C-alpha positions as semicolon CSV with decimal commas, in nm:
position;residue;x (nm);y (nm);z (nm)
1;M;0,000;0,000;0,000
2;D;0,285;0,238;0,089
3;M;0,455;0,151;-0,238
4;E;0,137;0,234;-0,429
5;N;0,114;0,568;-0,254
6;K;0,479;0,645;-0,332
7;I;0,421;0,560;-0,697
8;S;0,108;0,775;-0,702
9;V;0,285;1,072;-0,545
10;K;0,582;1,032;-0,778
11;G;0,347;1,015;-1,076
12;L;0,175;1,331;-0,954
13;L;0,501;1,521;-0,912
14;D;0,626;1,404;-1,251
15;S;0,306;1,494;-1,431
16;Q;0,266;1,822;-1,616
17;A;-0,038;1,911;-1,406
18;G;0,150;1,834;-1,085
19;K;0,441;2,056;-1,181
20;L;0,197;2,332;-1,275
21;F;0,024;2,301;-0,938
22;I;0,359;2,330;-0,758
23;M;0,441;2,636;-0,967
24;S;0,105;2,793;-0,878
25;V;0,176;2,734;-0,507
26;L;0,516;2,902;-0,545
27;L;0,352;3,195;-0,725
28;F;0,105;3,228;-0,438
29;V;0,389;3,227;-0,185
30;L;0,558;3,499;-0,393
31;F;0,232;3,694;-0,393
32;L;0,201;3,668;-0,014
33;A;0,562;3,778;0,033
34;G;0,514;4,077;-0,196
35;L;0,187;4,163;-0,025
36;G;0,350;4,151;0,317
37;Y;0,631;4,378;0,197
38;A;0,378;4,620;0,046
39;F;0,186;4,642;0,376
40;Y;0,515;4,702;0,559
41;M;0,622;4,982;0,323
42;D;0,284;5,144;0,251
43;R;-0,041;5,028;0,411
44;T;-0,255;5,188;0,141
45;L;-0,059;5,011;-0,132
46;G;-0,094;4,681;0,053
47;Q;-0,469;4,729;0,085
48;T;-0,493;4,813;-0,286
49;L;-0,300;4,502;-0,388
50;L;-0,505;4,278;-0,159
51;G;-0,830;4,438;-0,275
52;A;-0,731;4,385;-0,639
53;F;-0,667;4,017;-0,568
54;F;-1,017;3,966;-0,426
55;A;-1,167;4,181;-0,702
56;H;-0,998;3,956;-0,959
57;A;-1,110;3,638;-0,787
58;L;-1,472;3,751;-0,753
59;G;-1,525;4,004;-1,031
60;G;-1,260;3,941;-1,295
61;R;-0,992;4,157;-1,448
62;A;-1,212;4,465;-1,503
63;A;-1,286;4,491;-1,131
64;G;-0,920;4,441;-1,039
65;V;-0,792;4,695;-1,291
66;G;-1,062;4,946;-1,200
67;L;-0,979;4,927;-0,831
68;C;-0,609;4,987;-0,900
69;V;-0,693;5,289;-1,119
70;A;-0,923;5,426;-0,849
71;F;-0,630;5,414;-0,603
72;K;-0,400;5,590;-0,850
73;M;-0,167;5,301;-0,917
74;N;0,093;5,359;-1,189
75;I;-0,045;5,239;-1,522
76;L;0,243;4,998;-1,595
77;V;0,238;4,857;-1,242
78;N;-0,138;4,817;-1,277
79;I;-0,104;4,619;-1,601
80;F;0,171;4,387;-1,484
81;Y;0,029;4,331;-1,136
82;N;-0,312;4,237;-1,271
83;M;-0,146;4,017;-1,533
84;F;0,042;3,841;-1,253
85;L;-0,287;3,779;-1,072
86;E;-0,438;3,628;-1,387
87;V;-0,139;3,398;-1,432
88;L;-0,166;3,289;-1,068
89;I;-0,540;3,220;-1,087
90;V;-0,522;3,040;-1,423
91;C;-0,226;2,820;-1,325
92;F;-0,395;2,719;-1,000
93;S;-0,738;2,658;-1,155
94;Y;-0,608;2,477;-1,463
95;S;-0,379;2,252;-1,260
96;L;-0,669;2,150;-1,032
97;F;-0,886;2,086;-1,337
98;S;-0,619;1,876;-1,505
99;L;-0,545;1,681;-1,185
100;S;-0,915;1,613;-1,142
101;M;-0,949;1,496;-1,503
102;N;-0,661;1,254;-1,442
103;H;-0,816;1,132;-1,113
104;Y;-0,529;1,243;-0,892
105;F;-0,760;1,384;-0,627
106;K;-1,124;1,378;-0,522
107;S;-1,297;1,672;-0,360
108;R;-1,674;1,697;-0,364
109;F;-1,661;2,074;-0,325
110;L;-1,402;2,137;-0,596
111;N;-1,541;1,872;-0,827
112;K;-1,872;2,059;-0,846
113;A;-1,692;2,376;-0,947
114;L;-1,473;2,196;-1,200
115;L;-1,769;2,006;-1,346
116;N;-1,967;2,326;-1,393
117;A;-1,662;2,500;-1,541
118;E;-1,630;2,207;-1,781
119;K;-1,998;2,232;-1,881
120;N;-1,957;2,604;-1,938
121;A;-1,650;2,549;-2,154
122;L;-1,818;2,278;-2,361
123;K;-2,094;2,522;-2,456
124;Y;-1,842;2,716;-2,663
125;Q;-1,623;2,431;-2,782
126;D;-1,795;2,364;-3,114
127;V;-1,801;2,729;-3,214
128;L;-1,442;2,801;-3,116
129;S;-1,310;2,483;-3,273
130;R;-1,379;2,638;-3,614
131;Y;-1,139;2,924;-3,545
132;G;-0,876;2,745;-3,339
133;W;-0,611;2,959;-3,171
134;M;-0,763;3,290;-3,282
135;G;-1,109;3,190;-3,163
136;V;-0,985;3,115;-2,811
137;F;-0,774;3,434;-2,811
138;V;-1,077;3,651;-2,893
139;F;-1,296;3,455;-2,650
140;V;-1,057;3,532;-2,365
141;M;-1,007;3,893;-2,467
142;I;-1,371;4,007;-2,492
143;P;-1,526;4,143;-2,169
144;L;-1,831;3,919;-2,133
145;P;-1,944;3,690;-1,848
146;A;-1,782;3,344;-1,844
147;T;-1,532;3,433;-2,118
148;G;-1,229;3,476;-1,897
149;P;-0,895;3,295;-1,908
150;V;-0,992;3,010;-1,673
151;V;-1,282;2,895;-1,892
152;G;-1,074;2,970;-2,201
153;S;-0,792;2,744;-2,081
154;I;-1,041;2,461;-2,022
155;I;-1,184;2,508;-2,371
156;A;-0,832;2,492;-2,513
157;Y;-0,781;2,170;-2,315
158;F;-1,082;2,012;-2,488
159;L;-0,955;2,141;-2,823
160;N;-0,639;1,937;-2,755
161;F;-0,406;2,237;-2,729
162;D;-0,078;2,143;-2,566
163;L;0,000;2,340;-2,250
164;K;0,245;2,578;-2,421
165;R;0,001;2,666;-2,697
166;N;-0,287;2,685;-2,450
167;F;-0,118;2,932;-2,218
168;L;0,035;3,136;-2,499
169;C;-0,313;3,186;-2,640
170;I;-0,480;3,248;-2,304
171;F;-0,225;3,486;-2,160
172;S;-0,181;3,690;-2,479
173;G;-0,558;3,744;-2,494
174;T;-0,564;3,827;-2,124
175;F;-0,277;4,074;-2,155
176;V;-0,450;4,260;-2,439
177;A;-0,773;4,273;-2,236
178;I;-0,594;4,407;-1,929
179;V;-0,417;4,676;-2,132
180;I;-0,749;4,783;-2,285
181;W;-0,923;4,796;-1,947
182;T;-0,632;4,986;-1,789
183;V;-0,615;5,247;-2,064
184;F;-0,994;5,283;-2,064
185;F;-1,025;5,332;-1,688
186;D;-0,719;5,557;-1,679
187;F;-0,869;5,774;-1,953
188;L;-1,193;5,807;-1,758
189;S;-1,001;5,888;-1,441
190;E;-0,795;6,160;-1,610
191;H;-1,069;6,323;-1,817
192;M;-1,373;6,269;-1,602
193;S;-1,246;6,324;-1,249
194;S;-1,595;6,416;-1,134
195;I;-1,707;6,053;-1,168
196;Q;-1,416;5,885;-0,990
197;G;-1,649;5,786;-0,708
198;I;-1,848;5,579;-0,956
199;F;-1,552;5,341;-0,994
200;G;-1,628;5,200;-0,651
201;V;-1,994;5,147;-0,740
202;I;-1,903;4,984;-1,071
203;G;-1,649;4,760;-0,898
204;I;-1,900;4,644;-0,637
205;A;-2,164;4,579;-0,903
206;V;-1,922;4,375;-1,115
207;I;-1,802;4,176;-0,815
208;L;-2,158;4,097;-0,704
209;Y;-2,255;3,992;-1,056
210;F;-1,962;3,759;-1,104
211;A;-1,971;3,636;-0,743
212;K;-2,318;3,495;-0,814
213;H;-2,183;3,326;-1,125
214;I;-1,890;3,179;-0,929
215;R;-2,126;3,064;-0,652
216;D;-2,331;2,883;-0,915
217;W;-2,018;2,692;-1,018
218;F;-2,014;2,533;-0,674
219;S;-2,379;2,424;-0,689
220;K;-2,474;2,092;-0,842
221;D;-2,678;2,230;-1,130
222;G;-2,572;2,592;-1,104
223;L;-2,512;2,651;-1,473
224;D;-2,827;2,476;-1,582
225;Q;-3,056;2,716;-1,399
């Protein structure tokens, strides 16, 4: 039994998904270290970075970028920080999905989310398969519900993209989207200073909207309702 467990663990660590999961854990440790340093140096900056993380997780890149713009973060720092968050979230989510597909772990809670994410991805598979790489790129780039990089990476998985091609496609589309959102929000901030307070309202609305969608992922038939 111990030998079987050792073989299983070794197979996990040697697998592409296992290595990706380890990398995502290291990225998260790096994030926590950077966040701790930011709080030590500048409490407001630390709060902004932490807030952007939760905005990303619950409301997507637009919410994260908008929050950073509202707190006057440098435009280049805004772009690359939010891109880092997307890489972290995608690597973690995709590695869990891949490990689940290969039966390396069983979690009732996570399996519901992964199953619903899979159902959501399969809705678009037939359409995007006609356009291949470019179809997935555009799918990830456009700012619509359930078209973000996590779902896009799962679609690419079902289209038999290898990991390099998958992530190149996903992250290039994500980077373009983040640049567009950053420039757009920065333009509004610079030229329409009277409505800066609206950023907070927009951010909360976006987070609430997407939080409901994410909550549905963890319900048995959430995406069928």
